[in-house]
C-alpha positions as CSV (number, residue, x, y, z in Angstrom):
1,M,11.6,-21.4,2.6
2,L,13.6,-18.8,0.6
3,T,17.2,-19.9,0.2
4,S,20.1,-19.2,-2.1
5,S,18.7,-21.7,-4.6
6,D,15.5,-19.7,-5.0
7,T,14.9,-17.0,-7.6
8,V,12.0,-14.6,-7.0
9,L,10.3,-12.7,-9.8
10,L,9.0,-9.4,-8.4
11,T,6.7,-6.9,-10.1
12,G,6.0,-3.4,-8.8
13,V,9.5,-2.6,-7.5
14,T,9.1,1.1,-8.4
15,G,6.1,1.3,-6.1
16,F,5.9,1.9,-2.4
17,V,5.3,-1.6,-1.1
18,G,7.1,-3.3,-4.0
19,G,10.2,-1.4,-3.3
20,A,10.1,-2.3,0.4
21,L,9.6,-5.9,-0.6
22,A,12.7,-5.8,-2.7
23,V,14.8,-4.4,0.2
24,E,13.4,-7.0,2.6
25,L,14.0,-9.9,0.1
26,L,17.6,-8.8,-0.4
27,C,18.4,-8.1,3.2
28,G,16.3,-10.9,4.8
29,T,16.9,-13.8,2.5
30,D,19.6,-15.2,0.3
31,A,17.3,-15.6,-2.7
32,E,18.1,-14.1,-6.2
33,L,15.7,-11.4,-7.2
34,V,14.5,-10.6,-10.8
35,C,12.4,-7.5,-11.1
36,L,10.0,-7.1,-14.0
37,I,10.1,-3.4,-14.9
38,R,9.3,-1.2,-17.8
39,S,11.8,1.0,-19.6
40,R,10.7,4.6,-19.8
41,G,12.0,7.1,-22.3
42,A,15.8,7.1,-22.2
43,A,15.8,5.2,-18.9
44,T,16.2,1.5,-19.3
45,S,14.7,-1.1,-17.0
46,A,18.1,-1.5,-15.4
47,D,18.3,2.3,-14.8
48,R,14.9,2.3,-13.2
49,L,15.7,-0.6,-11.0
50,R,18.8,1.0,-9.7
51,A,16.9,4.2,-9.0
52,A,14.0,2.3,-7.3
53,L,16.4,0.3,-5.1
54,R,18.3,3.5,-4.1
55,A,15.0,5.2,-3.1
56,S,13.7,2.2,-1.2
57,A,17.0,1.7,0.7
58,A,17.1,5.4,1.5
59,M,13.6,5.0,2.9
60,Y,15.0,2.4,5.3
61,G,18.0,4.6,6.0
62,I,20.5,2.1,4.7
63,E,22.6,1.3,1.7
64,L,22.4,-2.1,0.0
65,T,25.7,-3.9,-0.1
66,G,27.5,-5.0,-3.3
67,E,26.6,-8.6,-2.5
68,Q,22.9,-7.8,-2.2
69,L,22.8,-5.7,-5.4
70,S,24.6,-8.6,-7.2
71,R,21.6,-10.8,-6.4
72,C,19.1,-8.4,-8.1
73,R,18.6,-7.8,-11.8
74,A,16.0,-6.2,-14.1
75,V,14.0,-7.9,-16.9
76,T,12.2,-5.5,-19.2
77,G,8.5,-6.1,-19.3
78,D,5.0,-4.6,-18.8
79,I,2.2,-6.3,-16.8
80,T,-0.4,-5.1,-19.2
81,A,1.1,-7.1,-22.1
82,P,0.6,-10.8,-22.6
83,T,2.9,-12.8,-20.3
84,G,4.0,-9.5,-18.9
85,G,5.8,-8.6,-22.1
86,V,8.4,-11.3,-21.3
87,E,9.3,-14.5,-23.2
88,P,8.6,-17.2,-20.5
89,G,11.7,-19.1,-21.6
90,E,13.8,-16.2,-20.3
91,L,12.6,-17.0,-16.8
92,R,13.3,-20.7,-16.4
93,G,14.5,-21.3,-12.9
94,I,12.1,-18.8,-11.3
95,T,10.9,-20.5,-8.1
96,E,8.4,-17.9,-6.9
97,V,6.5,-15.0,-8.4
98,W,5.5,-12.0,-6.2
99,H,3.0,-9.8,-8.0
100,A,2.9,-6.4,-6.3
101,A,2.4,-4.1,-9.3
102,A,-1.0,-2.4,-9.5
103,S,-2.8,0.8,-10.4
104,L,-3.7,2.8,-7.2
105,A,-6.0,5.1,-9.1
106,F,-9.4,5.3,-7.7
107,E,-11.5,7.7,-9.9
108,D,-14.2,5.8,-11.7
109,V,-13.5,7.8,-14.9
110,R,-10.2,5.8,-15.0
111,A,-11.9,2.5,-14.7
112,D,-10.5,1.1,-17.9
113,E,-6.9,1.9,-16.8
114,I,-7.5,0.4,-13.4
115,T,-9.0,-2.8,-14.8
116,L,-6.2,-3.2,-17.3
117,H,-3.5,-3.0,-14.6
118,N,-5.2,-4.8,-11.7
119,E,-7.3,-7.5,-13.5
120,Q,-5.7,-8.1,-16.9
121,G,-2.2,-7.4,-15.5
122,T,-2.7,-10.0,-12.8
123,A,-4.0,-12.5,-15.4
124,N,-0.9,-11.8,-17.5
125,I,1.5,-12.5,-14.7
126,V,-0.4,-15.6,-13.7
127,D,0.0,-16.8,-17.3
128,L,3.7,-15.9,-17.2
129,A,4.2,-17.9,-14.0
130,H,2.5,-21.0,-15.4
131,K,4.5,-20.8,-18.7
132,A,7.7,-20.4,-16.7
133,D,6.8,-23.6,-14.7
134,C,6.7,-21.7,-11.4
135,G,4.6,-23.3,-8.7
136,V,4.6,-20.6,-6.0
137,F,2.6,-17.4,-6.5
138,T,2.3,-14.5,-4.1
139,Y,-0.2,-11.7,-4.7
140,V,-0.2,-8.4,-2.9
141,S,-3.8,-7.4,-2.6
142,T,-5.5,-5.0,-0.1
143,A,-7.3,-5.5,3.2
144,Y,-10.0,-3.3,1.7
145,V,-11.4,-5.9,-0.6
146,A,-13.7,-6.0,2.5
147,G,-15.5,-3.1,0.9
148,R,-18.5,-1.9,2.8
149,R,-18.4,-4.8,5.3
150,R,-18.0,-3.8,8.9
151,G,-16.8,-5.4,12.1
152,R,-14.5,-8.4,12.1
153,V,-13.0,-9.1,8.6
154,A,-11.6,-12.7,8.3
155,E,-8.6,-13.9,6.4
156,T,-10.8,-15.7,3.9
157,A,-12.0,-15.3,0.3
158,V,-14.3,-12.3,-0.3
159,P,-17.9,-13.5,0.3
160,E,-20.7,-13.1,-2.1
161,P,-21.9,-10.7,-3.0
162,P,-18.9,-8.5,-3.0
163,M,-19.5,-5.0,-1.6
164,P,-16.8,-2.7,-3.0
165,N,-16.7,1.0,-2.4
166,N,-15.1,1.9,-5.7
167,H,-13.6,0.5,-8.8
168,Y,-10.2,0.0,-7.3
169,E,-11.5,-2.4,-4.7
170,R,-13.7,-4.1,-7.3
171,T,-10.6,-4.9,-9.4
172,K,-8.6,-6.1,-6.5
173,I,-11.4,-8.5,-5.6
174,A,-11.4,-9.8,-9.2
175,A,-7.6,-10.2,-9.2
176,E,-7.8,-12.3,-6.0
177,R,-10.2,-14.6,-7.7
178,I,-8.0,-14.9,-10.7
179,V,-5.0,-15.9,-8.5
180,A,-7.1,-18.3,-6.4
181,G,-8.4,-20.1,-9.4
182,A,-4.9,-20.4,-11.1
183,G,-4.0,-23.8,-9.6
184,F,-0.5,-23.1,-8.3
185,D,1.1,-25.5,-5.8
186,T,1.3,-22.6,-3.3
187,T,-0.8,-19.4,-3.5
188,R,-0.4,-16.7,-0.9
189,V,-2.5,-13.6,-0.9
190,F,-1.1,-10.7,1.3
191,R,-3.6,-8.0,2.2
192,P,-2.0,-4.8,3.6
193,S,-4.2,-2.2,5.2
194,I,-3.4,1.5,4.8
195,V,0.4,1.7,4.4
196,I,2.3,4.7,5.7
197,G,6.0,5.6,5.9
198,H,8.9,3.6,7.5
199,S,8.5,3.2,11.2
200,R,11.9,4.6,12.0
201,T,12.6,7.1,9.3
202,R,8.9,8.0,8.6
203,V,9.9,8.2,4.9
204,A,7.3,7.3,2.2
205,T,7.8,7.2,-1.6
206,T,4.2,7.5,-2.7
207,F,1.4,9.5,-1.2
208,S,-2.1,8.1,-0.9
209,G,-4.0,7.1,2.2
210,L,-2.7,9.2,5.2
211,Y,-1.1,11.6,2.8
212,G,-4.3,12.0,0.8
213,F,-6.1,13.0,4.1
214,I,-3.4,15.6,4.7
215,Q,-3.6,17.0,1.2
216,G,-7.4,17.3,1.5
217,L,-6.9,19.4,4.7
218,Q,-4.3,21.5,2.9
219,R,-6.5,22.2,-0.1
220,T,-9.4,23.2,2.2
221,R,-7.1,25.5,4.2
222,A,-5.8,27.1,1.0
223,T,-9.3,27.7,-0.3
224,V,-10.4,29.3,3.0
225,R,-7.3,31.5,3.2
226,R,-8.1,33.1,-0.1
227,S,-11.3,34.6,1.2
228,L,-11.2,34.3,5.0
229,G,-7.6,34.4,6.0
230,D,-6.5,32.2,8.9
231,L,-10.0,31.4,10.1
232,L,-9.1,27.7,10.5
233,N,-6.5,28.7,13.1
234,F,-9.3,29.7,15.4
235,R,-12.4,27.7,14.2
236,P,-12.5,23.9,14.2
237,L,-13.8,22.1,11.1
238,R,-16.6,19.6,11.5
239,L,-16.0,16.2,10.2
240,L,-18.7,13.6,9.4
241,A,-17.2,10.6,11.2
242,D,-16.8,8.9,14.6
243,G,-13.5,9.9,16.2
244,Q,-13.3,6.5,18.0
245,T,-13.2,4.6,14.7
246,P,-10.0,2.6,14.2
247,V,-8.0,3.6,11.2
248,N,-5.7,0.8,10.1
249,F,-2.4,2.6,9.3
250,I,0.6,0.3,9.3
251,P,4.3,1.2,8.5
252,V,5.6,0.0,5.2
253,D,8.6,-1.9,6.7
254,L,6.3,-3.8,9.0
255,V,4.2,-4.9,6.0
256,A,7.2,-5.9,3.9
257,S,9.1,-7.6,6.7
258,A,6.0,-9.7,7.7
259,A,5.4,-10.7,4.1
260,V,9.0,-11.9,3.6
261,R,9.1,-13.7,6.9
262,I,5.9,-15.5,6.2
263,A,7.3,-16.7,2.9
264,A,10.8,-17.5,4.3
265,R,9.2,-19.7,7.0
266,G,7.6,-21.8,4.3
267,A,4.0,-20.8,5.1
268,G,1.5,-22.5,2.8
269,S,-1.3,-21.3,0.7
270,G,-3.6,-18.8,2.4
271,I,-4.8,-15.3,2.9
272,Y,-2.7,-13.2,5.2
273,H,-3.8,-9.8,6.5
274,L,-0.8,-7.5,6.9
275,A,-2.8,-5.1,9.1
276,N,-2.0,-3.3,12.4
277,S,-3.5,-5.3,15.2
278,T,-3.4,-2.2,17.4
279,P,-4.5,0.6,15.0
280,P,-4.9,4.2,16.0
281,R,-8.2,6.0,16.5
282,L,-9.4,8.5,13.8
283,A,-9.4,11.3,16.4
284,D,-5.7,10.8,17.1
285,C,-4.9,10.8,13.4
286,W,-6.8,13.9,12.7
287,D,-5.5,15.7,15.8
288,S,-1.9,15.0,14.7
289,A,-2.7,16.4,11.2
290,T,-4.5,19.5,12.2
291,T,-2.0,20.3,14.9
292,A,0.9,20.0,12.5
293,L,-0.9,22.3,10.1
294,G,-1.6,24.9,12.8
295,M,-5.3,24.3,12.7
296,M,-7.8,23.6,15.5
297,R,-8.7,20.0,16.2
298,P,-11.8,18.9,14.3
299,I,-15.2,18.3,15.8
300,F,-16.7,14.9,14.9
301,V,-20.4,14.9,14.0
302,D,-22.9,12.3,12.9
303,D,-24.9,14.5,10.5
304,V,-24.3,17.4,8.2
305,G,-27.0,19.6,9.8
306,D,-24.4,22.0,11.3
307,F,-22.0,22.1,8.3
308,T,-20.9,25.4,7.0
309,L,-19.7,25.9,3.5
310,V,-16.1,25.4,4.8
311,D,-17.0,22.1,6.4
312,Q,-18.7,21.0,3.2
313,K,-15.6,21.9,1.2
314,L,-13.5,19.5,3.4
315,D,-16.2,16.8,3.1
316,D,-16.0,17.1,-0.7
317,Q,-12.2,16.8,-0.6
318,L,-12.5,13.6,1.4
319,D,-15.3,12.0,-0.6
320,F,-13.1,9.0,-1.7
321,Y,-11.9,8.4,1.9
322,R,-15.4,8.6,3.5
323,P,-15.8,4.8,3.7
324,Y,-12.5,4.4,5.4
325,L,-13.4,7.0,8.0
326,N,-16.9,5.7,8.8
327,D,-16.9,1.9,8.3
328,E,-15.4,0.3,11.4
329,K,-13.4,-2.7,10.5
330,H,-11.2,-5.1,12.6
331,F,-8.9,-7.1,10.4
332,D,-8.3,-10.5,11.8
333,V,-4.6,-11.5,11.7
334,T,-4.9,-15.1,12.9
335,N,-3.2,-16.6,9.8
336,S,-0.3,-14.1,9.9
337,E,0.2,-14.5,13.7
338,A,0.2,-18.3,13.3
339,V,3.4,-17.9,11.3
340,L,4.9,-14.8,12.9
341,G,3.8,-15.1,16.5
342,A,1.3,-13.2,18.6
343,G,1.6,-9.4,18.5
344,A,3.9,-9.5,15.4
345,L,1.7,-7.0,13.6
346,S,1.1,-4.7,16.6
347,C,2.3,-1.1,16.0
348,P,0.7,1.3,18.5
349,L,0.4,4.7,16.9
350,S,-0.4,7.5,19.4
351,A,-1.3,11.0,18.4
352,D,2.3,12.0,19.1
353,E,3.7,9.2,17.0
354,M,1.2,9.9,14.1
355,S,2.4,13.6,14.2
356,R,5.9,12.5,13.3
357,Y,4.6,10.9,10.0
358,V,2.6,14.1,9.3
359,E,5.5,16.4,10.0
360,W,7.8,14.4,7.8
361,F,5.4,14.7,4.9
362,I,5.0,18.4,5.4
363,E,8.8,18.9,5.4
364,Y,9.0,16.7,2.3
365,Q,6.5,18.9,0.5
366,K,8.5,22.0,1.4
367,S,11.8,20.5,0.2
368,A,10.1,19.3,-3.0
369,M,8.9,22.9,-3.7
370,E,12.3,24.3,-3.0
371,T,14.2,21.8,-5.2
372,P,14.7,23.1,-8.8
373,S,13.1,20.9,-11.4
């Protein structure tokens, strides 16, 4: 249980999921919140915390109250430094550590950076938790530690041999193993799937996953326009994928709310998928994106024999995302539903509903371009 006598140390508050966790912890519990955060240039850790909380609360369409803000403070640190750059004695009284900070980079050329943040950073925060005598550790991983496995994915440790698609997944698997072997009294591993904007406001604060798909389409359209004008308004692109494949998008508030409720209800050690139990089909996701961009709906194919150079250009743009388009996965949510109740992670996303997230992002891009730097 998370009560007023608890103090949670949270990393990653400046991130998308970490910021949402902070809002949910402040609004849904009475716990004190300490956020480990780097200073940056002239901005102190306290400055950056205030900015992060404002952005995350705005994403929810709310303002945090004075009482809620009074329960939250910053401590300057860096997960890549030993014990997170913090003297453990400063954190006596911490009852839980929630480690959400991570590098979301995926290019293999950045492998050293990804490893430093996701593996060594996790080991550093585990060490900090031990030295601060904290017995409860919560780690925010990813459902895609499943890698190239298909079909039903259980809420269990990654089986041997691991089958990662990229270095990001490889480091998240390694981090899970670091946490699992750390010997805390309670160890929870949360595995979100592909996180999108808030279910009510549609607002997001970082732009990978769905937004990477959209940007890939936009880059392809821009390339085509330079030589062939508005061809893609009249000619559909071919996409190497199965349109019936489920794509596990889930709104950020559903992820963060579920995580906090699982902890607040005193759930024990375990792995908990925070994935949509009723995910949309790939065809609906792509239809919503292409329609919002004024393009024809794509044609799904199972080989590249009929690809044009334009189709190949899109395929190149989406190289990183290919496993997430073609590997059909069904994330089991038995552990999560055992705490939250049946259907608690169900978020049906029709093509019309997905279009609202896409349209928000396109409008955000326009406003960002119009805002003076």
